[in-house]
Steps between C-alpha positions, in 0.01 A plus 500: 500500500732732676765404746298665786197261435688198367460201725824350604693266264620194657883460454644167547866580580846425634808705502655406162580681189182404334301573814653852516379572152138461599546690837670789319244510240212525743673766697585700196146482375357596843258199510396363830588136550533237777816283508451136557847350583608184326809377689684319223761388728259295695316366197187709517510522110391144497194543718172410323345838587781674316514271210132566440606858396849408385506190294875524462561540865694836468452833639397784450125465430241766518127446531309833403145503618432785252634342173375540153120567495505531874547130550806344706805401304807292598844592332819307550837546342655821619530667161148417421401667825690819410326517156165439661544768768644738240200465279267526790644828626633652177843529666859402403394345148477733213201494262707586194556163333880570416563598859302206635696249278819631646375430851376155394833421349680561835231323693556182291883560524473500876260201518697286241850602584588725777279348776563134422889540458539714821280243691738220395797721589342547845444127535853376413684790662297518819248220564642180339644277762771388250688787363558393140759726337393435145138601576606793710736646227251418222197691659704777642661567151145483339380748775785724411413504123122588591620794714705626214193510294322683765763739555525581123122566489515721807785686338258602216186570706429611864272193534504145379241549226569863417449832654210418741476279810301185414429151621810395314706689764284327774563171356873517482589702809425239766756264324752756423516645857655151597804554279746439784373153570536414131866573489473820292728802505269809522787725425506344152127585458481877556161552332341195681635641837357843446172363387478273810559804715227697318252219528559444871440869574138461392273487802277225350803290418612539857169400647488197263835379610415554877204278486580210720294236685551509883763240606234298677198599311216241506331406173254765379471856343704793601334824365678771333287791373 
């Protein structure tokens, strides 16, 4: 079904790196969607209605009324959402097996290493009430090593998984754009810095990052065609 006639996808969302992955992908694919805000700062992720679609109680989640076979499907886990939408639209996920494996490698690298480590860095540097030097130093140093890996890869290729823009870029960018709060020196990461600038210049990426619930928005859907 084309984007013109596709019924809107429900996006359960908040403004986090993982939430941005889904909003960027929906914008880049040109799919209509309606954003349903889940205010994780107020505990909305524990509400029974949300847990019915997200058993792990985390955003993002999408519910596509036009899933496989024309039947609705619910997808949680941000990288699974990227893969699903890429297969649905045929965008940003190569059909060539070698190229697809390269994308999958970096998707798993992000999910297993980059995201969790940077998330711990955010926690101990910014959110923890007790500033524990050992934890701050440990996770900041681990983050620096991961950025070095990413910078080396981007020194060899214009995009994370090779020559083309893919869901690997979409998965990693929302975390990488927060380098400053992670205690990183962007001057030491010239390839990452240039890549971030190129990615942030994409209109779909800009719209995905700009998606925000209204400050006092009541529960309920907010449409975005």
